[in-house]
MIDRENTI-796095 format. One record per residue: residue in one letter; x, y, z of N, C-alpha, C in turn. Coordinates in steps of 0.05 Angstrom, whole numbers, plus 5000, padded with zeros to 4 digits. Each point is the difference from the previous one (the first is absolute). Layout:
% residues N
AXYZXYZXYZ...
***
This chain:
% residues 302
X560013115055498250084977498650225011X500550265007498950225015498450124966X497450025020497550004974501750374984X500050225020500350204992502050134978X503049735004501949964984499549944976X497549775005500249814973497550304984X498150155019498750124977501950314985X502550035030500450244985501749924965X501349705010501649884975498250014972X498649895002496949914973498950275006X500250205010499850374986501650004975X503550045019502050064987499049794966X500049745010499349864968498350294987X498649975013496650074984500950234976X501750255024501050174994501549954965X502049875006502350034971498949924974X496349775014498149954980498850234981X499450125031498750304974501250164996X502550034992502350144994500549864977X500549765006501049844961498050074986X496950005009498450064971499250305000X500050215012501050194989502450054987X501749985016502349954970499749884974X498849905003498349734971498550234986X498150035014497850254982502550275000X501050125011501950294991501249844972X500949795001502049924982498650044971X497549885003498149924968499950345009X499650105011498650294993501850174984X502649985007502550124993500249924970X499549674988500849904979497450184985X497850025010497450044976501050334999X501850105021500250424987502349964979X500849774987501750024982497950064972X497050054999498250104982499850265017X501150224990498550264998496550155002X498949764992498150075002498849905027X500449805015499549905023501450185024X502050104990501850055020499250395005X499050174975498450225006497049935019X498349764988497749975024500849885026X502749905002499949955023501250095021X501550224989500350125020499850295007X497650004979497850205004498449935019X498449714988498749905023500750055035X503249945002501249975027500350165003X499850284985501250265014495750145020X498449834982496850125011499449885019X502049745002498349885023501050085028X502250124991502550185032499250155002X497750084981499050335002497149965020X499349754986497050025009501149915038X500449875013501349915009500350235033X501450094983500250345010498250225008X497950004985499250194991497850025029X500050225005497550015024498350224993X498750074987496950104984499449824986X497050005013497449854990500149974961X500850314987499450004974501550034979X502449965019503949884991499849744998X497949905025500949694991498149914984X498350024998497349944983501850014971X500250284986502650014981501649754996X501449965018502849874992498849645006X498749985008498849805008499449904958X498950144993498150004979502949964980X501850255006502649864973500649705007X500849985024501749775013498149684985X497850014998498949914990498449934976X500550284968501250044984502049884990X502250015020502449974986501049634999X497649965022500149625003498649984980X498050064987498149904987502549994965X501750224999501349964972502449775005X500850065027501649715005500249784990X497349905013498249774998500350044966X498850024987498450134977503050004982X502849985007502849964991500149755010X499649995021501449674996497649744999X497550004989499449914992500649944979X499750264969501050084976503049804997X501249985012503749905006499649745008X498049855018500349695001501049965024X499550305019502049865024497750045028X500949815017498749915026500450245019X497850245000499650085024500450035025X498849695012502149825024502650075009X501850054972502049935013501750375005X497750135002501450395001499149935027X498549775023499750125030501849695009X501550035023501149705008498049865014X501449694990498449785000501149915033X497350055028501549885016498349745002X501849915019498149705002498850035010X498550245024497849975015499050284999X497549944990498150284987499450195018X498949795030499550185017501050105009X503550005006501750135015502050054997X500649974967501250004972503350115031X500049704990502949755021501350335024X497750125008500750125032500449745022X497849844997499649915030497950135017X499350184989498550165016498150084977X497750005017496550185003498750125022X499550164989498850175018501050005030X502649995004501450015032499349635006X499849814989500549775005501249774987X500749805003500749854989499649874969X500750034978498249934987500149684991X498049924986500149664994502149864994X500250224979503249834988502849945027X500350185006501749955018499649905026X497049895007500149755030500049824976X499349924968500149834997503349754992X501650374994502349835012502750025017X497550095019500649915032499749825010X497949864991499149774997501949794998X500450034965500749674989503650105017X501550264994501750015031501149785025X497550095010499949835022499649754989X498549874993499149704999501749954991X501750184975503549834989501549985024X500650185018502549935025498549865027X498349834995497949935029500849744988X500849874979499949754996501549884981X501249794997500949934976498549954974X497250045010498449984968500250104978X500050054975500650104984498050074989X496849935009497750034992498349895014X497750014998497349765022499350004980X497549695006499049924987496650125008X499049924986496350135007498549774995X498150035012497649894996499049724981X500250254973499749874980502649794985X501149975016501449855007499749595002X498950065021499049735014498749954979X500749615003499249754995497149875008X497850194994498349905027498649644995X501449854981499849684991501549895018X501250075018502349925016498850085035X497450124999500150145033497649895003X499749845029497649895011498450245001X498249945004497850155012500150185011X501749895029499550205019501650284998X502249864982502650254985498750224991X498449864975498350204979497950195026X499449915018498550215011501850135018X502349875016502250275004501650084979X500250024975500750154983498450264998X497249905004497450224993500950185024X500249965018499750055034503450275000X501049934982502550175002499650184974X498549914983500550244978497850155008X497549995006498350165020500950175011X501849955018501550165019501050274977X500949894983502050204995497950124980X498449914984498150204986499150225033X499049935014498950135018501550245018X503049935006501850115018499350374986X499850135014500450095040497449905010X497649954980497750015009499249725014X501949985016500149755017500149955021X499849775026500750025028501649735008X500849834986502249845011501550124987X503450085022501250134997502049774986X500549735017502649884994498049674991X502849884974499049794987501449775004X499749795011502649745010499049764975X501049994986500149724981502349845013X498749755003501449755009498949764982X502549825007499549834975502849854994X500349724991502649864995501750174971X503249845006500850094976498950004975X500050164974499050044981497050004995X498650085023497049994999499250374988X502250144994499350314987499250235020X502049925023499450285013501550114992X503150114989502250154989497550024977X499449914975497550144975498150145021X499949935014497150165015501650285004X502250015012500450255012501450204978X500849854978500850174982498050074981X498649874998496550184988498850105021X500350165012499750135018501650325004X501949914998501450195007500950144965X499849854965498950104992497350224998X498849924996496850135011500050105010X501050145026500450285019501450124985X502849894994502150174978498750164979X496649954987498950054976498050165017X500249965023498150255016501750305009X502449864993502050325012500049965041X501049825001500449895021503249965014X501349965016502250055002499849805014X501549694984500249795006502349885003X501349945020501749855018500549735008X501049794979500149714999502449885010X499849945032502449884997499749665011X502049845000499549675010501350125029X498949745025499650105011503350025022X501849774974502350115005501850114999X499250264986500750294982499050155021X497150025004499650125034501349955016X500849695010502450065026502150104994X501449994985502150074994500350364997X497950144991499650344997499050055043X499149785003499550025040502550035014X502249804990502149885013501750284999X500550164966501150214998499750265013X497450034990498950275019499450005031X501149705014500249965018503050025021X502250034982502350144997500650164991X498150194992500050244983503250004975X498349784981501450144983498149904969X498150105006498150044984497650075007X498450184983497150085009497749964977X500349854988498949904985497449985016X499949885016497149885022498050074997X500550254997498250304997498550014983X501549924982497849884979498549764989X500249825013498249755012497850095006X500950145027498150125022497350214990X501250094979498750304999498749924959X500649784995499250004978496349944993X499150114979497149905002499349735000X501749834988498949684994502749905006X499749785026502549865004499049815001X501649674977500149844996502449865014X499449825018502649765012499149794993X503149914984498749584986501949935020X497949785000501549705011501250085037X498450125012500550095026500349695008X502149965022500249785019502849844984X501050184975502449794991503150185009X498650225007503050245021500949895025X502750025002501249915030498450195027X499749815013499450295024502050055017X500650274994501950085009500050185021X501250025027499550045029499750324992X497850155012499750305010500050064968X499649904974499450044978496749934987X500549714992497549884983497950115010X499349915034497249975012499250245009X501150255010500650245003499250224968X500849914993499950064976497150024980X499849765006497749984978496450025031X501450015014497350155017499350204988X502950135001498950485000500249884976X500649904971497850044986498649994989X498649755005496949905004497850225016X501350105028498850135017499150154987X503050194992499550284996498350034974X500049844987499850024967495349965002X499649895025497749865002498650255017X502050225018499450185011499750224987X501150034967499750174982498249924973X498849845014497649894968501749934975X501949874999502049884963500849755018X498649954967500349614995502149965013X500149764996503149765003498549764999X501549884977498849674986502549795017X499349795006502649844998499349704984X502249884999499149784994502149735007X499149825004501349805023498649755004X502149884998499249675012499249945020X500850195020499149865021496450035007X498949935014497550015020500250185014X497450125008499250265019502449865022X499549765011500349855028503249964992X502049964979502049984998501450435006X498050134991501050274999500250125028X497649965010500549995034501849815019X501249824986501449875023503950104987X499750064968502850084997500850305008X498350225002500150295002498749965032X498250155011498650095021496549954992X499750055033496850104999499650244982X501050284999499950135004500150114953X501549814989499650014976497949814982X500449825015496549805005497150224998X500550105021497850065006498050284971X502450035003499950244970500149884978X500649794997500149854966496649935006X499549845026497949814999496850244999X500950195013497450235005498450014972X497549855013498049974980497950294984X501150145011498650185007501250354970X503349865005501150044975502450024976X499149635006501649914989497749714984X502349884973498149744994502149854988X498649765014502449814994499249744984X502250054974499449744976501449735014X498549854991500949795004500849864966X503249944978498949864974500849715005X497449814990500849785006500949744971X500250274975501349874973502749915004X501349814980501849775011503250244993X501549865001502550134983500249954970X499550294995500050074972502149904980X502750175019503049944997501649824987X498849785011500149694989499049864977X497850174989499349914971501550014973
***
């Protein structure tokens, strides 16, 4: 999943959308030009627009501008008299900011960024869509877990104005860890950040494939604005892969101040014994991480 290739593919799709919108507009104008009155007005209007664009002298430009506006008014009167929608004379682009080019002012437009985030999030997990905080059932939460939900929701609202870049969600099966990670994914996607959501098993497999030179998607995980790792501790420990790549991932992201969220059934002590002190020290660093212990009972057995 190469980011530049994704952007190139999305831009190509945007170009096709743009061409389609322009073609629809041209077909509509061609149909209207079957009316001789409109054909005459529109042809003269187009001619004057071209002359105005090419004019180099101020006095000439002012006269041509007046002609263009006058013809525009006559066209509008014709349209109104015949109950014709004026908006159809211009292409209907999905994005009025960049007109479906994906770029505005030399920068990636918000619409392209949204599409990129959506594509990456779809490719990053088997999830078809993520949950949001409004889906939570407060009646099934303990007081401790209600507070935990508020802490995580507040973090999302304040980001990027935060000091803690790692968040560990600990708890038993069915306590709501995955639900919270999905809420974070949804919130941050809506804020136009590049979010990658992986189960620990998926992440481990990506690391293995990267290690043997068969995939380069590990770079997307490393560079994501927000990384979410679900069910840490359920993946097999692969020699020279699991611990080494997990450490490098967490350490590099901390250095570059990129948030990493994990959910796990393990306690911090279990993380220390399963992995190593380097991983433990980075996940448990109180200056950089928030650790939340969920205490609600398994909601899936109800």
